[in-house]
N, C-alpha and C positions, 0 to 999 in steps of 0.2 A: 170386269164385274164391279158393280157399285155396292158400297156399304149400305146395309138395310137398317132402318130405324127399328128400335125395339118396341115402338108404339107407346101409347099413353098408359101411364100407370096410376096407381092410387095417389102417389106423390104429386103427379101432374094435376090431378083433380083437386087436391088440397091447396095447390098453389095457383089455381086458375084465376083467382081474383087479385093476385099480387102482381107487382111490376108497374112500371111507369105508364099510365094510360095515354099520356100525350105522345110519348115515343112510339108506343104500340099503335096508336091511331095513325101516326105519320107513316110508319113502316107498312101498315095495312094499305094505305093509299098508294105508296110506291110499289108495293107488290102487285096491286091491280093495274097500275099504269105501265108495267114493264112486260114486254113480250119474251118471257123466259124461255119458252119452247124454241122460238126462232134463234135466240142467242145460243142456247145449248146445242142446237143442231150444227152450228158452225164450229163449236169447240170439240164436239164428240170425236171427230177423226183423229184428234191428238192422243186419244187413249186407245191403245191396242193390246194392252197386257192381258194375260190370261192367268187367273189366280191358281189354276192347276199347276202352273210352273213355279209357284211360290210367290210370296209377297202378300201384303194386305189388300183388301178390296179398296177401290177408289172411293173417296168422298164423292157423293153425287155431284154432277157437273152444275146443276142448278144451285146447289148449296154453295159451291165455290164461286159462282158468278155473283150470288148474293153477298158473300163475304167481301169479294173484290169491290163491289159498288158501295157497300156499307163503309168501307175504309175511306172512300172518297166523300161520302155524305157526312161522315162524322170526323174526318181528319185523323184517322188512327193508323199507327205504324203496324207492322206485322205482330210484334210481341203484344202491343196494346190491344190489337184485335183479338188475339188468342185469349187474353185476360178478360176482355169484355164478353166474349162468347161464354166463358166459364162463369161469369159473374152476373150478367144481366138477363133476366127472364124474358124481357121483350125481344132481345136479340135472338135468343134460343127459339122462341115461338116463330119469329120471322123466318128462321132457317129450317123450321120443322123438326127441331131437336127436342126430344123429351128429356126429363130430368136424368134418366138413366143412360141416355145416349152420350157417347164420347164427343168432345168438342172438336175443334180444328186447330192444330198446332201451327206455330208461326212458320216452321219449315215447309209445311204443306202449302201454306198461303204463298210463300216466296216461290216455291216450285211451280205453282199454278200460274203465277204472274210471268215467270220465266218461260213457260210453255207458250203463253200468249205472245210474249215478246219475240221468241224465236220464230214463231209462225207468222208474225206480222198481223195479228188479228185485231189489234186495238182499233184501227181505222175501220175495219169491217163491222165490228160491233157497234161503233158509232153510227155508221151508215144504216144499219138495221134499225136502230132506235129512231133515227131521223125519219126513215121510211114509215115506221109505225106511227110517229107523231103526225106525219103528213096525212096518213090514212084517217086519223082521228080529227083532222081539220084544225090542228093546233099550230102548225108551222105555216107562216105566210110566205108565199112565193114571190111577192113583189116588194122590193125595197131592201137594200143591204147596207148595213153600217159596218165599217172596218176600223179596227184599232189594234194596238199591240201593247203588251205589258212585259216587264222584265221579271224573270224568275231567277233569283240569285243562286249562285253555287258557291260552296266554301272555297276560299282561296287556298287553304291548306298550307302545310309546311313540308318541304322536301325531306325525305328520310331514305337513306340508302339501305338496301336490303343486305342481309348477311349471306345471301346466296352467292354462288360463284359468278353469275352473270352481272351482279351488282346493279340490277335494275332499280329505278326509282320507285319506291313503295310508299311515297308520300300520299297525303289525303287530298291533294289538289286534283280537281277535275281538269285534265289537259284539253278536253274537247271544248270547254267553256271559253268564252272570249270576253273582252272588256268593251264597255261603251260609256259615254259620258252623258248625263242628263241632269239639267238644272245645277250644273257645277259639281256634281258628284260622280265619281267613277264607280261603275258597277261591273261585277264579274259574274257571268252566268249565261243564260239563254233568254230568248225572247219568243213569247207566244203571240202569234198573229191570228185573230179570229174575225169571222164575218157573221154577224147576227141578223136575224129577221126583226120586224117591228115588235115582236113579242119577247125580244131579248133571248131567244133560243139560238144556240150556236149552229149555224148552217154549215160552216166549213172552218178549218183551222190549218195552220202551219206552225211547226216548232223549229226554230233555227237558233243559231248562236247569237249572242247579244250584239255583236258588231254589225250584223246585217241591218241595213236601214229599213225602216217600216215600209217604205214605198215599194220595196223589191217584191213583195208578195201581194201587192194591191190588185194587179191584173188577174192573178190566179184566183183570188178570192171573189172577184166580181165578174168573172168571165161568163157566167150564166145569167147575170142580172139583166133584166129587160126594161126596168122602169126607172130606178134611181139608186145612186150609190152615194153614201155619206161617209165623211171622215174628217179628222181635224186638219189643221193647216200644214202639218208635216207631210201630208200626202199630196199637196198641191203641185201639179206638174202640167205644163201646157200640152205636151204630146199625149199624155194619158187622158186629159180632158177632151182633146179632139177625138180620140178613138171612141170614147164613151158617147159623145154627142153624135158622132157619125152613126152609131147604133141606135140612136134615139133615146139614150139613157141620160137622165138628169144628173148633172155633176154637182152633187151637194157637198163639196169640200169647202171648208172654212177659208175665207180670204185672209191673207196676211199682207202687211205693208211690204212693198218692194223698194228697192234702192231709189232714193230721191223722193219717196212719198212720205209726207209728214203724218198723214192720217188717212184712214179709209174713207171712201166716198159714202154718201148716204145709201146708195144702192147696195154697196158691199156690206154695210152694216146691217141693212135689212135682210140680205141674203144670209148672213151669219146668224142672225137671231132665229130665222126660220129653220136653218139646218141644225143649229145647236140643240134644239128640242128633240130632234130625231137622233142625232149622232150620240147624244148622252146615253141612249139605251145600251150602247155597246160597253158601257162601264159596269153594267150589272154583273156580267160573268166574272169580271176581275175582282169586284168586291166580294163575291162568293168564293173566289179562288183564295183570297187572303183569309177569309173567315175559316176556310176548310184546311188551313195550314199548308198551302202550296206557294207561299211567298218565297220559300227556299226549295231547292231540289232535294229529293230523297235518294236519287241514284246518280251514278256517274255515266257520262257519255251521252251523245246526242240521241242515239236510237232508244236507249232505255228511258231517258227523260221524255222523249217523244211518245213512247208507249204509255208512260204514266200520265202524260197530259191527255192523250187520247181517251184513256179510261176515265180520267177526271171529267172531260168534256161530255162523255156519255152519261156519267152520273149527274152532272149539272143539268143537262137537258131533261132528264127524267124528273129531277127535283123541281125545276122551273115549270115543267108541264102541269104541275098540280095547281099553279096559279093562273093558268091560261085558259080562256074560254074558247070553245070551237068557233071557227069563223062561220 
């Protein structure tokens, strides 16, 4: 059974003109752009409790989905999200909460995310949103740009537990691995994404940092029929041949090979043309950093993967507001 709103009160009427108009306008656009009913239908089977057996009614599923995506849109932790719901009128209106309605506490937010994680629904929610964007003519089916970015994880410090098993209770994420980029050592994970020409994320993979970018290139481009673009790290003769055998243009940046002092004019021309398209893939990563996902919030590959899947879903909805139908 879901919790019921108390409805609008006199206080709501008095506060109707208050709150941030820009944020309220943005949330209104996101509300209209999101297929809440389709997303809620997938999550609903996770709730089977009956309040006759005790316990409080559930916060409505749509409200929890809105809370989860708002965290990605505004880069808020669970406690910060709880505080924002209690403090910001625009947030409460977006959630359909009146002044007298209780908010959503951080433990409820964490439990909902854990339910999504345990059921492996992050990728399914992502696919539902992408199907919705395709129906609206916002996602382009021809042309894929592939790139990867590092999401750092705390290196932590080892700390022995006082328990008898003496397990390591340190803050280090043991699933995260190391990689080197531009002379610097990173510890964490690597997000691999494939974007369409509108910078919408078509597909993604989340892996540990030590896995080379090219390892997920084939999976991210397997359905591409026109062109695949990427930077020079993805250049590989065998993969080039496979794509060209399928009639797919290999838009990967050329790099100098051993014994080559400089690129040929043809290679330079190729790079200039491909760079204009390939750069589109940087847009999700720029938004990732702005939304506070330069560092992981959770430990382990699966939990970090769930968080990234929810983030990618939120990003596509946000980005869709700037895309015109084809």
